[in-house]
C-alpha positions as CSV (number, residue, x, y, z in Angstrom):
1,X,-47.6,-5.5,-35.9
2,X,-50.3,-3.7,-37.4
3,X,-50.8,-5.8,-40.8
4,X,-51.2,-9.1,-37.7
5,X,-53.7,-7.6,-36.0
6,X,-55.8,-6.3,-39.6
7,X,-55.4,-10.0,-41.4
8,X,-56.5,-11.8,-37.3
9,X,-59.6,-8.7,-37.5
10,X,-60.9,-10.4,-40.5
11,X,-62.7,-13.6,-41.2
12,X,-61.8,-14.7,-45.5
13,X,-64.8,-16.7,-46.6
14,X,-63.9,-20.7,-48.6
15,X,-65.0,-19.4,-52.0
16,X,-62.1,-16.2,-51.3
17,X,-65.4,-14.1,-51.6
18,X,-65.7,-11.2,-49.0
19,X,-63.7,-10.5,-45.8
20,X,-66.0,-10.2,-42.9
21,X,-64.3,-8.2,-39.8
22,X,-64.5,-9.9,-36.6
23,X,-65.4,-6.9,-34.6
24,X,-68.8,-6.6,-36.6
25,X,-70.1,-10.7,-36.7
26,X,-69.5,-10.5,-32.8
27,X,-70.9,-7.0,-31.7
28,X,-73.8,-7.8,-34.5
29,X,-74.8,-11.4,-32.5
30,X,-74.3,-9.3,-29.1
31,X,-76.8,-7.2,-30.1
32,X,-79.2,-9.5,-31.6
33,X,-78.9,-11.9,-28.8
34,X,-79.2,-8.5,-26.0
35,X,-82.7,-7.7,-27.8
36,X,-83.8,-11.3,-28.0
37,X,-83.3,-10.9,-23.8
38,X,-85.3,-7.6,-23.3
39,X,-87.7,-8.3,-25.6
40,X,-88.4,-12.0,-23.2
41,X,-87.7,-10.4,-19.9
42,X,-90.0,-7.4,-20.3
43,X,-91.3,-7.6,-23.8
44,X,-93.0,-5.0,-25.5
45,X,-92.3,-2.2,-23.2
46,X,-88.5,-3.2,-23.2
47,X,-87.7,-3.0,-27.0
48,X,-89.5,0.5,-26.8
49,X,-87.7,2.0,-24.1
50,X,-84.7,0.0,-26.4
51,X,-85.5,1.4,-29.1
52,X,-86.2,5.4,-27.5
53,X,-82.5,4.7,-25.9
54,X,-81.0,3.9,-28.6
55,X,-82.7,6.6,-31.4
56,X,-81.9,8.9,-28.7
57,X,-77.7,8.0,-28.1
58,X,-77.3,8.0,-32.4
59,X,-79.0,11.3,-33.0
60,X,-77.9,12.9,-29.8
61,X,-80.9,14.0,-28.1
62,X,-80.8,14.1,-24.6
63,X,-84.3,13.7,-23.7
64,X,-85.1,10.8,-26.2
65,X,-82.5,8.8,-24.5
66,X,-83.4,9.6,-20.8
67,X,-87.3,8.5,-21.6
68,X,-85.7,5.6,-23.6
69,X,-83.5,5.7,-20.1
70,X,-86.2,5.8,-17.6
71,X,-88.2,4.0,-18.9
72,X,-86.2,0.5,-19.2
73,X,-85.2,1.5,-15.3
74,X,-88.8,1.3,-14.3
75,X,-89.2,-2.1,-16.0
76,X,-86.1,-3.3,-14.2
77,X,-87.1,-1.3,-10.8
78,X,-90.7,-2.2,-10.8
79,X,-90.7,-5.8,-8.6
80,X,-88.6,-3.5,-6.2
81,X,-91.0,-1.1,-5.7
């Protein structure tokens, strides 16, 4: 069963070259689409907030990720305030 899952998790190129995991491909498409939606909806400030949030999570820095989360929350809740 594990071997079947490993075969399903890869997309083989027609030339028989390198294999790319489907999960990585889907993840990359999702991230790019999400960044484009944030930039379209909230502009450069939204991208900065998303960047701070992502860097804070990757660096395990609560202050940086909190700053990004607060910035995004202010942008989302701005029209309601």
